C-alpha positions in Angstrom: 12.4 42.8 45.4 12.3 38.9 45.8 9.9 36.4 44.3 7.5 36.2 47.1 7.0 40.5 47.1 6.6 40.2 43.2 4.1 37.2 43.2 2.0 39.0 45.9 1.4 41.9 43.8 0.5 39.7 41.2 -1.8 38.1 43.1 -3.2 41.4 44.1 -3.6 42.5 40.8 -6.1 39.5 40.0 -8.0 40.1 43.1 -8.1 44.0 42.2 -6.4 44.8 45.6 -3.2 46.8 45.0 -5.2 49.9 46.6 -2.7 52.6 47.3 0.5 50.8 45.6 -1.3 52.3 42.1 -0.1 55.1 40.6 -2.0 54.4 37.2 -3.6 51.7 35.6 -4.7 50.8 31.9 -7.2 48.5 30.4 -6.5 48.7 26.6 -8.5 46.6 24.6 -8.4 43.7 27.1 -5.0 44.5 28.2 -4.6 45.2 31.7 -1.6 46.6 33.3 -0.8 48.3 36.8 2.2 51.0 37.3 2.7 51.1 40.7 4.4 54.2 42.6 7.6 52.2 43.0 7.4 52.2 39.1 6.8 48.2 39.0 4.8 47.6 36.0 2.2 44.6 37.1 0.9 42.7 34.4 -1.8 40.3 35.1 -2.6 37.0 32.9 -5.6 35.9 31.3 -8.6 37.1 33.3 -11.6 37.6 30.5 -12.8 35.2 27.9 -11.8 37.4 25.2 -8.3 37.4 26.3 -8.0 33.7 24.6 -9.6 34.8 20.9 -7.8 38.1 21.2 -4.2 37.2 22.2 -3.5 33.4 23.8 -4.5 31.6 20.9 -3.6 34.1 17.6 -0.2 31.9 17.5 0.7 33.4 14.1 3.7 35.3 13.8 3.7 39.2 14.3 4.7 41.7 11.9 7.4 43.4 13.8 10.2 42.2 11.9 10.7 39.4 14.2 9.2 36.4 14.8 6.7 36.9 17.8 3.8 34.9 18.7 1.3 37.4 17.2 -1.4 37.7 20.1 1.2 38.3 22.6 2.9 41.0 20.5 -0.3 42.7 20.1 -0.3 42.6 24.2 2.6 44.0 24.7 2.0 46.6 22.1 -0.9 47.4 24.1 0.8 47.9 27.0 4.5 49.0 26.0 3.3 52.7 25.7 1.8 53.1 28.9 5.0 51.4 30.6 7.1 53.8 28.9 5.3 56.8 29.1 5.2 55.9 32.8 8.7 55.4 33.3 8.2 51.6 34.2 11.6 50.5 36.3 10.6 46.6 36.2 7.9 44.6 35.0 6.3 41.5 36.6 3.6 39.3 34.9 1.8 36.2 35.2 1.0 33.4 32.1 -0.4 35.8 29.4 0.7 38.9 31.5 4.4 37.1 31.4 4.5 36.8 27.7 3.6 40.4 27.2 6.2 41.4 30.4 8.9 39.4 28.3 8.4 41.8 25.3 7.8 45.0 27.2 11.2 44.6 29.5 13.5 43.8 26.7 11.8 46.4 24.5 12.7 49.2 27.2 15.6 47.4 28.4 14.3 47.0 32.3 14.2 43.8 34.1 11.1 41.6 34.3 10.3 38.5 36.7 7.9 36.1 34.6 5.8 33.3 36.4 4.4 30.8 34.6 5.8 32.0 31.2 4.9 31.1 27.3 7.2 30.8 24.8 7.2 34.5 22.7 9.6 34.6 20.1 11.0 32.0 17.3 14.5 32.3 16.2 17.9 32.0 18.0 19.2 35.3 17.6 19.6 37.3 20.8 16.9 40.2 21.6 18.6 43.3 22.8 17.5 43.1 26.8 17.0 39.7 27.3 19.9 39.2 30.1 17.6 41.0 32.5 14.5 38.7 32.0 13.9 36.0 34.5 11.1 33.3 33.4 10.1 30.9 36.3 8.4 27.8 34.9 7.1 24.6 36.8 7.9 21.5 34.7 4.3 20.4 35.4 2.7 23.5 33.8 1.7 22.8 30.3 1.4 26.6 29.8 5.2 27.0 29.5 5.4 24.7 26.8 3.4 26.3 24.7 3.6 27.3 21.8 5.5 24.5 20.9 9.6 24.3 20.2 9.1 22.3 17.5 7.5 25.2 15.8 10.7 27.1 16.5 9.0 29.3 19.5 11.4 29.9 22.7 11.2 32.3 26.2 12.8 35.4 25.8 15.5 35.7 28.1 16.4 33.3 31.0 14.1 30.1 32.1 14.4 28.9 35.8 12.7 25.2 35.8 11.0 24.5 38.9 10.8 20.7 40.1 8.0 20.5 43.4 8.3 17.5 45.3 4.5 17.0 44.9 2.6 17.8 41.7 -0.9 20.3 42.7 -3.8 18.2 42.4 -5.7 21.5 41.1 -3.1 22.4 38.4 -0.2 24.0 38.4 -0.5 27.3 36.5 -1.8 29.6 39.6 0.8 32.3 41.3 0.2 30.3 44.4 0.9 27.0 43.2 4.5 28.8 42.1 5.2 30.0 45.9 4.5 26.4 46.9 6.6 24.9 44.5 9.4 27.2 44.9 9.3 26.7 49.1 9.2 23.0 48.8 11.1 21.9 45.3 14.3 22.9 43.4 15.1 25.3 40.6 17.4 24.7 38.0 19.6 26.4 37.6 19.9 28.2 41.2 17.9 31.4 41.1 20.2 34.4 41.7 19.7 35.9 45.2 18.1 38.9 43.9 16.1 38.0 40.8 14.3 41.3 40.0 16.9 44.6 40.0 16.2 47.3 42.2 
C-alpha cells in the first residue's frame, strides 16, 4: 500500500464513504475505527467536539507503566481490542487517529502509517514494535509539535518531515494538505519505497 492509497482511505473514512471495503467498524465511546476486508485498520482523527476533552487535551500521563499522553492512550485502549480481535495487519491514521495508530500498531507489532502525528510517549527508551511505525509530519503543521518536547514527549516510531514549497493558506493539517506537500516538496529523511508493509 502506498502513501496516496493510505491517505485516500483516511479521507474516505472522514467522509463516511469506505463502503464495501469495510469488514466491520466501531464507535466505542467516541473512538471510531474501520477494519477493512484486507485487514487494514483505518483510524480517523478528531471528528466530534467531545474528542477535544476526552482525548486531545488530556495531556496527563497515562497509568500503563509508560509515560503516555493519557488521552491518546485512552483512545488506543478503546481501539486495541477491536484491532486485535479483527486480526489487523496494518494501521493508517490521521491526527488523533495517528496518535492512536502509533500505540495500537506498536502494541500489536504491526506496521503503521501515521499522517499529521502528534507526540504520544515520554522517555527515550524504545518501545517494542517502533521500527514498523512511520510518521509523516509537515514542518508547518503545529499538531506535529504537540505535546511539546520540553515536556518530554516524542513520536513513537520513525518521523519523516515534509517541507512543502509553499505553505497552505487554509492550514496544513488535513489529509489533502499532506498529499499536496508530498507531491511538491521534499521529505527528510527520504521515504522508503513502500512505507506500509504488505
